[in-house]
C-alpha positions as CSV (number, residue, x, y, z in Angstrom):
1,M,100.6,77.3,82.8
2,P,100.1,79.9,85.6
3,K,97.8,79.2,88.4
4,C,94.9,81.6,88.9
5,L,94.4,82.8,92.4
6,T,91.1,83.9,93.8
7,L,91.2,87.3,95.5
8,A,91.1,85.6,98.9
9,A,94.0,83.3,98.0
10,A,96.0,86.2,96.6
11,A,95.5,88.2,99.7
12,A,96.5,85.2,101.8
13,T,99.7,84.7,99.7
14,A,100.5,88.4,100.0
15,F,99.9,88.2,103.8
16,L,102.3,85.2,104.1
17,C,105.0,86.9,102.1
18,L,104.6,90.2,104.0
19,S,104.5,88.4,107.4
20,A,107.7,86.6,106.5
21,A,109.3,89.9,105.6
22,A,108.3,91.4,108.9
23,Q,109.7,88.5,110.8
24,A,113.0,88.9,108.9
25,G,113.4,92.5,110.3
26,C,111.9,94.2,107.3
27,S,109.5,97.0,107.8
28,V,106.3,96.5,105.8
29,P,103.4,99.0,105.7
30,G,100.3,97.8,107.7
31,N,98.2,98.2,104.6
32,A,100.7,96.5,102.3
33,S,98.2,93.8,101.1
34,A,95.7,96.5,100.0
35,M,98.6,98.4,98.4
36,Q,99.6,95.3,96.5
37,Q,96.0,94.8,95.2
38,E,95.8,98.4,94.1
39,L,99.0,98.1,92.2
40,L,97.9,94.8,90.6
41,S,94.6,96.5,89.5
42,H,96.5,99.4,87.8
43,L,99.0,97.0,86.2
44,N,96.1,95.0,84.7
45,A,94.2,98.1,83.6
46,E,97.3,99.1,81.5
47,R,97.6,95.6,80.1
48,K,93.9,95.3,79.3
49,A,93.9,98.7,77.5
50,R,96.5,97.1,75.1
51,G,94.7,93.8,74.6
52,L,97.1,91.9,76.9
53,P,96.1,89.2,79.4
54,A,95.8,90.1,83.1
55,L,98.6,89.1,85.4
56,V,97.9,86.8,88.3
57,L,99.8,86.9,91.6
58,S,102.4,84.2,92.1
59,A,103.6,83.2,95.5
60,K,107.1,82.5,94.2
61,L,107.3,85.8,92.4
62,D,105.9,87.6,95.5
63,K,108.7,86.0,97.6
64,A,111.4,87.2,95.2
65,A,109.9,90.7,94.9
66,Q,109.4,91.1,98.7
67,G,112.8,89.9,99.5
68,H,114.4,92.4,97.1
69,A,112.1,95.2,98.3
70,C,113.3,94.6,101.9
71,D,116.9,94.5,100.7
72,N,116.6,97.7,98.8
73,A,114.7,99.4,101.7
74,K,117.5,98.6,104.1
75,R,120.0,100.1,101.7
76,K,117.7,103.0,100.6
77,S,118.4,101.8,97.1
78,I,116.5,101.2,93.8
79,S,119.1,98.8,92.5
80,H,118.4,95.6,90.5
81,T,121.4,94.1,92.2
82,S,120.9,92.6,95.7
83,S,123.3,93.5,98.5
84,D,124.9,90.1,98.1
85,G,125.5,90.7,94.4
86,G,122.4,88.7,93.3
87,T,120.5,89.4,90.2
88,L,116.8,88.8,89.2
89,K,117.8,85.5,87.9
90,T,119.4,84.4,91.1
91,R,116.5,85.7,93.2
92,L,114.0,83.7,91.1
93,R,116.1,80.6,91.4
94,K,116.2,81.0,95.2
95,A,112.4,81.5,95.2
96,G,112.0,78.2,93.2
97,Y,110.5,80.0,90.2
98,A,111.5,78.3,86.9
99,F,110.9,80.9,84.3
100,R,110.7,81.3,80.5
101,T,110.7,85.0,80.8
102,A,111.0,87.5,83.6
103,A,111.5,91.2,84.2
104,E,111.7,93.5,87.2
105,N,110.8,97.1,88.0
106,T,112.0,98.9,91.1
107,G,110.9,102.1,92.6
108,R,111.2,104.3,95.7
109,G,109.1,106.9,97.3
110,F,105.8,106.3,95.5
111,A,102.9,106.9,98.0
112,S,100.6,104.4,96.2
113,G,100.5,101.6,93.7
114,A,98.7,103.8,91.3
115,R,101.5,106.4,91.4
116,A,104.1,103.6,91.0
117,V,102.4,102.3,87.8
118,E,101.9,105.8,86.5
119,W,105.6,106.6,86.9
120,W,106.7,103.2,85.4
121,M,104.3,103.7,82.4
122,N,106.1,107.0,81.7
123,S,109.5,105.3,81.5
124,P,110.0,103.3,78.3
125,K,112.0,100.4,79.8
126,H,109.6,100.0,82.8
127,K,106.6,100.3,80.6
128,D,108.0,97.5,78.4
129,N,108.3,95.3,81.5
130,I,104.7,95.9,82.5
131,L,103.5,95.2,79.0
132,L,105.7,92.2,78.5
133,R,103.5,90.1,76.1
134,K,104.6,86.7,77.4
135,A,104.2,87.6,81.1
136,R,101.3,85.9,82.9
137,E,102.2,86.2,86.6
138,V,103.4,88.9,88.9
139,G,104.9,89.3,92.3
140,V,104.8,92.6,94.3
141,G,107.1,93.6,97.1
142,I,106.6,96.7,99.3
143,A,108.9,97.7,102.2
144,V,109.7,100.8,104.2
145,S,113.3,102.1,104.5
146,P,114.5,102.8,108.1
147,A,113.8,106.2,109.8
148,P,114.3,109.0,109.3
149,D,114.0,108.2,105.5
150,N,110.7,106.1,105.8
151,K,110.3,105.8,102.0
152,L,108.3,103.1,100.4
153,H,110.2,100.7,98.2
154,W,108.3,98.9,95.4
155,I,109.4,95.9,93.4
156,I,107.3,94.1,90.7
157,V,108.5,91.0,89.0
158,V,106.6,89.8,86.0
159,G,107.1,86.5,84.4
160,A,106.0,83.3,82.8
161,S,106.9,80.0,84.3
162,K,108.2,77.0,82.4
Protein backbone atom coordinates (compact mmCIF):
# COMPACT_ATOMS: atom_id res chain seq x y z
CA MET A 1 0.00 0.00 0.00
CA PRO A 2 1.53 3.35 -1.01
CA LYS A 3 2.16 5.98 1.59
CA CYS A 4 0.49 9.30 0.85
CA LEU A 5 2.75 12.29 1.33
CA THR A 6 1.57 15.74 2.24
CA LEU A 7 2.73 18.49 -0.08
CA ALA A 8 5.27 19.60 2.55
CA ALA A 9 6.56 16.04 2.99
CA ALA A 10 6.73 15.56 -0.78
CA ALA A 11 8.69 18.79 -1.17
CA ALA A 12 11.06 17.72 1.61
CA THR A 13 11.57 14.33 -0.07
CA ALA A 14 12.26 16.01 -3.39
CA PHE A 15 14.68 18.43 -1.73
CA LEU A 16 16.61 15.56 -0.10
CA CYS A 17 16.88 13.65 -3.38
CA LEU A 18 17.89 16.77 -5.28
CA SER A 19 20.38 17.78 -2.57
CA ALA A 20 21.99 14.35 -2.71
CA ALA A 21 22.21 14.64 -6.49
CA ALA A 22 23.92 18.02 -6.25
CA GLN A 23 26.41 16.61 -3.73
CA ALA A 24 27.16 13.77 -6.15
CA GLY A 25 28.32 16.26 -8.78
CA CYS A 26 25.03 16.36 -10.63
CA SER A 27 23.71 19.71 -11.79
CA VAL A 28 20.11 20.22 -10.68
CA PRO A 29 18.01 23.30 -11.54
CA GLY A 30 17.47 25.66 -8.61
CA ASN A 31 13.71 25.37 -9.03
CA ALA A 32 13.72 21.58 -9.46
CA SER A 33 11.30 21.00 -6.58
CA ALA A 34 8.73 23.34 -8.16
CA MET A 35 9.34 21.68 -11.54
CA GLN A 36 8.74 18.28 -9.96
CA GLN A 37 5.44 19.47 -8.46
CA GLU A 38 4.36 20.93 -11.81
CA LEU A 39 5.10 17.65 -13.56
CA LEU A 40 3.22 15.68 -10.89
CA SER A 41 0.21 17.96 -11.28
CA HIS A 42 0.11 17.37 -15.04
CA LEU A 43 0.61 13.61 -14.67
CA ASN A 44 -2.28 13.41 -12.23
CA ALA A 45 -4.52 15.58 -14.42
CA GLU A 46 -4.03 13.09 -17.27
CA ARG A 47 -4.78 10.17 -14.97
CA LYS A 48 -7.82 11.87 -13.43
CA ALA A 49 -9.27 12.61 -16.89
CA ARG A 50 -9.29 8.84 -17.48
CA GLY A 51 -10.66 7.82 -14.09
CA LEU A 52 -7.32 6.62 -12.73
CA PRO A 53 -6.06 7.29 -9.20
CA ALA A 54 -3.54 10.06 -8.58
CA LEU A 55 0.10 9.13 -8.19
CA VAL A 56 1.86 10.04 -4.94
CA LEU A 57 5.56 10.77 -4.65
CA SER A 58 7.76 7.97 -3.39
CA ALA A 59 11.17 8.73 -1.88
CA LYS A 60 12.58 5.46 -3.22
CA LEU A 61 11.27 6.06 -6.74
CA ASP A 62 12.58 9.65 -6.53
CA LYS A 63 16.01 8.27 -5.65
CA ALA A 64 16.00 5.90 -8.64
CA ALA A 65 14.66 8.58 -11.02
CA GLN A 66 17.07 11.29 -9.86
CA GLY A 67 20.08 9.01 -10.08
CA HIS A 68 19.20 8.05 -13.62
CA ALA A 69 18.45 11.67 -14.61
CA CYS A 70 21.95 12.60 -13.40
CA ASP A 71 23.52 9.67 -15.25
CA ASN A 72 21.69 10.55 -18.48
CA ALA A 73 22.54 14.25 -18.13
CA LYS A 74 26.25 13.52 -17.74
CA ARG A 75 26.08 11.44 -20.95
CA LYS A 76 23.62 13.77 -22.76
CA SER A 77 21.49 10.67 -23.25
CA ILE A 78 17.84 9.61 -23.03
CA SER A 79 18.71 5.95 -22.54
CA HIS A 80 16.84 3.53 -20.30
CA THR A 81 20.16 1.78 -19.69
CA SER A 82 22.52 3.32 -17.11
CA SER A 83 26.17 4.01 -17.89
CA ASP A 84 27.04 0.93 -15.81
CA GLY A 85 24.66 -1.26 -17.85
CA GLY A 86 21.91 -1.12 -15.21
CA THR A 87 18.23 -1.34 -16.04
CA LEU A 88 15.14 0.07 -14.37
CA LYS A 89 14.89 -3.18 -12.41
CA THR A 90 18.45 -2.88 -11.06
CA ARG A 91 17.98 0.83 -10.25
CA LEU A 92 14.81 0.03 -8.28
CA ARG A 93 16.57 -2.73 -6.37
CA LYS A 94 19.43 -0.35 -5.49
CA ALA A 95 16.90 2.21 -4.28
CA GLY A 96 15.25 -0.45 -2.07
CA TYR A 97 11.94 -0.37 -3.96
CA ALA A 98 10.25 -3.79 -4.02
CA PHE A 99 7.77 -3.51 -6.86
CA ARG A 100 4.83 -5.35 -8.37
CA THR A 101 4.89 -3.14 -11.45
CA ALA A 102 7.09 -0.31 -12.68
CA ALA A 103 7.73 1.71 -15.82
CA GLU A 104 10.01 4.57 -16.79
CA ASN A 105 9.88 7.54 -19.14
CA THR A 106 12.95 9.52 -20.12
CA GLY A 107 13.14 12.86 -21.86
CA ARG A 108 15.59 15.58 -22.74
CA GLY A 109 15.22 19.25 -23.54
CA PHE A 110 11.73 19.92 -22.19
CA ALA A 111 11.60 23.41 -20.64
CA SER A 112 8.85 22.46 -18.17
CA GLY A 113 7.06 19.54 -16.56
CA ALA A 114 3.95 20.48 -18.53
CA ARG A 115 5.86 20.17 -21.82
CA ALA A 116 7.37 16.82 -20.79
CA VAL A 117 3.94 15.37 -19.99
CA GLU A 118 2.48 16.82 -23.20
CA TRP A 119 5.21 15.16 -25.28
CA TRP A 120 4.94 11.83 -23.46
CA MET A 121 1.16 11.80 -23.86
CA ASN A 122 1.66 12.08 -27.64
CA SER A 123 3.90 9.00 -27.65
CA PRO A 124 1.91 5.74 -27.30
CA LYS A 125 4.46 3.85 -25.15
CA HIS A 126 5.15 6.82 -22.87
CA LYS A 127 1.41 7.50 -22.56
CA ASP A 128 0.84 3.86 -21.56
CA ASN A 129 3.41 4.29 -18.76
CA ILE A 130 1.72 7.45 -17.44
CA LEU A 131 -1.66 5.74 -17.55
CA LEU A 132 -0.44 2.44 -16.10
CA ARG A 133 -3.55 1.31 -14.26
CA LYS A 134 -1.72 -0.48 -11.44
CA ALA A 135 0.71 2.38 -10.73
CA ARG A 136 0.18 4.25 -7.46
CA GLU A 137 3.50 6.01 -6.88
CA VAL A 138 5.93 8.09 -8.89
CA GLY A 139 9.47 9.36 -8.68
CA VAL A 140 10.72 12.33 -10.66
CA GLY A 141 14.31 13.10 -11.58
CA ILE A 142 15.52 16.33 -13.18
CA ALA A 143 19.12 17.16 -14.06
CA VAL A 144 21.01 19.54 -16.33
CA SER A 145 23.61 18.28 -18.80
CA PRO A 146 27.06 19.91 -18.74
CA ALA A 147 27.76 23.13 -20.64
CA PRO A 148 27.57 24.07 -23.37
CA ASP A 149 24.60 21.70 -23.83
CA ASN A 150 22.75 22.70 -20.61
CA LYS A 151 19.63 20.66 -21.49
CA LEU A 152 17.16 19.45 -18.89
CA HIS A 153 16.93 15.69 -18.50
CA TRP A 154 13.67 14.30 -17.12
CA ILE A 155 12.94 10.84 -15.71
CA ILE A 156 9.71 9.57 -14.26
CA VAL A 157 9.38 6.16 -12.70
CA VAL A 158 5.86 4.98 -11.94
CA GLY A 159 5.17 1.91 -9.89
CA ALA A 160 3.30 -0.06 -7.30
CA SER A 161 5.19 -1.54 -4.37
CA LYS A 162 4.77 -5.07 -3.09
